[in-house]
C-alpha angles and dihedrals in degrees: 000000000000123000093247091057092047091051091049092051090058093048104035095129093052094044092060096041097091090070090073119090111275130214121262125262103241140030093273089070091061104052110139097251124134105272132215127195091212110097116241091211133065094189128056110249089218107037093028089219131114115292116253128222112240096035111116115262130204136219109232116180091334094313128110114230120194131198143203098231141020107266096035091097091060092049090051094052089051087062116101111264094248090057094049089049092051090051090051092049091051094048092052092049089051093245103104119154115271094021096103088051100045113131120217117231108242113247095226102112118119107253116247120216113251119243117235120278100265103187117108099223136061111259092222107041099022088224119139111266110253093032089107100035127283113348117254109240117210136172123220123178089343096311128116116229126183120207129184099228145002091259089062092048090061092045090048093051092052092058109019095152091057094046094044087053089053091047093049093052090053094045092049090052091046097048100036094086091059101041105127105202132078090186135060112272088222108040102019087232121144118268091213131059123194088345093308122121105237099168124128108231118216131177110211124176082348092302126117117241121180120202136179103226147000091263090060089049087060094047091047091056092055093065109004092163094063097049092042087055091052092050091047094052089050090054093049093048090049097050104033100084097051096033102156099220128068092186131064109250087228107030140009139320115315111260093023091110100034128277109002119253116239140199132168110226122180090346095309128112109231118193124200135189087236140352091258089074094056098081091059094059090044089054094056105016096161093058095051096038088055090056090047092052091049090053091052091049092048092049092049106031 
């Protein structure tokens, strides 16, 4: 396992932290007005493009302003106060700059099958999955979600956006230590600048994808399957040589039945003695990923 991956495992919580909304850059961002975490704008005031989930937001006079790219927030806060106030007024009126010219991303991409929900807790109750019987497995917008009980299903369906945001934050933190690429899968540009992480983090089909800018987000959505395959291949290649187990977590010794079978699940390479063992891990991914994480940690204390 390479040094970068090891360092990431130790600091996974910190690595994912930049995706949470950040504070503003001057005193105007801290006025004592009632604040809402829902952005008032749909278009970035700087790029005049649709805002992107995962890009840092700011609080300005009690209003959340969102952006299309990291760094746009700093440009916005360098504007004169009158110009910032004018944008807020336009956004609240539904007439913000760029809105009339926004181009919808054509929905022509080949759908990619969602990976299983790999977190160990219910996104609604926070209880361990399995603590109330077999988890209930649902699919929303092509994504698998596992919930602890029927009551949580109804609560989830009343506020899917909020719960998916919660799920995404946890999946980003969970998968970040294993992310294999330091450059954007689309452009090849670095995901850091002057030591600072500038990537846009997306969860697509329950998989972490890190891109350098909003233009690459648009390109990714045109063919997500191709780019996720590229990321998965990079993860397998990065983890195979130092893989911490010599035995399949379901069956026998790796290689005992020919070339080991492999899948990439939640950013982790998982190796099997044969493909027949794969469905058992898919059925209960959190259990087996926890075993794999413990093996990595034991191998690299």
